Every structure is written in C-alpha cells, then in structure tokens.
N, C-alpha and C positions, 0 to 999 in steps of 0.2 A: 461479442464483447469488444468494446473499443480498445484499441492498442495505443499506448503512449511510449514513445521512444525516450530513452534517458541517456544523457552523456555521463562520462565518468572522469574521475580525477586520475592524473598520471603521477606515479611515484617511481623513483629509482631504488632498486634493491642492490646496493653496492656489493653485498657478499656474493651475489650470483651474477653481477654485471648485466642486469636486465631491467627493462622498464615494465612496470605493471600498471594495468588498468584497475582502478579500485572504485567501489561504490558502497557507501554506508548502507547497511541492510535495511535501515528505516525508510529509504526512498521507495524501494520496491514494496515494502509493507504498506506504506501510505497509498501508493498508486493502486494497489490491490484492494485495500480497504475502501477506496472511493469507487470501486466497481470497474476498474480498468485493468488491462493486462500490461504489465511493464515489459518493455523490450529494450534490453541494454545494448547500446551501440558500441561496437569495437572501433578503434581508430584505424586499424590496418585493413578494414574491409570497406569497400565503397558503400556509403550509407544509402544511396539511391536503390541498391539491391533490396534493402529492407522495405522501403516505401513502395516499390513496384511489386513486391511479392507478398507482403504481409498486410497491406492496407492500414498503415499507421495513420492515426487521426490527430496526433498532437505530439509535441516535443517538450521535454523538461531539460533545461540546461542547469546542471547542478553546481554546487560550490566546490571549492578546493582549487589549488594552484592560483598563482597571481596572474593578472593580465600581463602580457609581455611588455606592454607600455609602462608598467610599474616595476617589473622585475624581469629583465631580459635574460632568458635562459631557454634552452632547447625544448623543455617540456611545456613551458608557457606558450612558446611560439607554435608548437605542434597543436596544442589545444585551441589556441586562438584561431589558427588557420582552419581547423576542422569545424569549429562551431560557427565561424562567420560564413563559411561555405554552406553549412547546414541552414543557417538563418536565411541566406539568399534563396536556397531551394524552397524553404517553407513559405517565404513571402511570395515567390513566384507561383507556388501551388496552393496558396491560401490555407496553409496548415497552421493552426494555432501554436504559439510558443510561449512558454512560461519560464522565467529564470529565478533561481534562488541564489542569493549572495553573489558569487562570481558570475553566475549565469545572467543575472540582471545587469551586472557591470558590462558584460560582453554585449548585451542588447543595447545598452546606453551608448557604449563606444561605437558600435556598429552604426547607430543613427546620429553620430557626430558629437557626442558628449566629449568635452575636453578631459584630458587625463587629470585625475585627482587621486593621487596615492596617499595613503594615510601613514606613511612612515618617512 
C-alpha cells in the first residue's frame, strides 16, 4: 500500500503552556479512502527518518496556520521552515507533493509567488 505523509496544523494550548500538532480527522479518512496509508509527520522528528524507513511515496501539505509572510509568529515560522525544507527534499527526490489551502500557498511562495495576504 502506498504511503502518503501529511503535515499538521500547530496550535498553542495556553492552559497547559504547550504547542500541539493537530490534524482534522477527515484528512486521514480521505487518504485511506483513496487506497493509501496516511503517515502523519511530527515537527520535532527529522522527517527524512520516515522517508528512509517507511518508503513514503507522496506528501500532502494541509491547511491551517497563516504563512509567516502574512502573520509573523513563532508557529507560522516553525511550520513554514519545516514545510519548505520538506518541499526541497521532495523535489530533490522526485516525490509528489499536493497542497490544500495553506499547503498550496506554501508551494506558491516556495516557487516565488509574491506575498498576497487577504486581511
């Protein structure tokens, strides 16, 4: 079964003073319904480990969080850095990437699209 890596949204839980990785349950449901195995990528583990050991064949960059160029904050910066590094790896290794909402914005910005924030 082909494996598809999925990125997650980052949220701050102020009552516990922690950052959480979140993913709408419908993403994994969709990937599974398409006949693929979803592999959720954590931010604090080197993603190359997954590609080298699990044979991931595609990547889905999900929605959530603003691009750092539109709303500068630590979570947006962390996610931008991670996903752009992931994109570089995928291009170098010819791994297909698909973006939804923010994911497509990251791809566009990666390839030189000028900042266009909607607020």
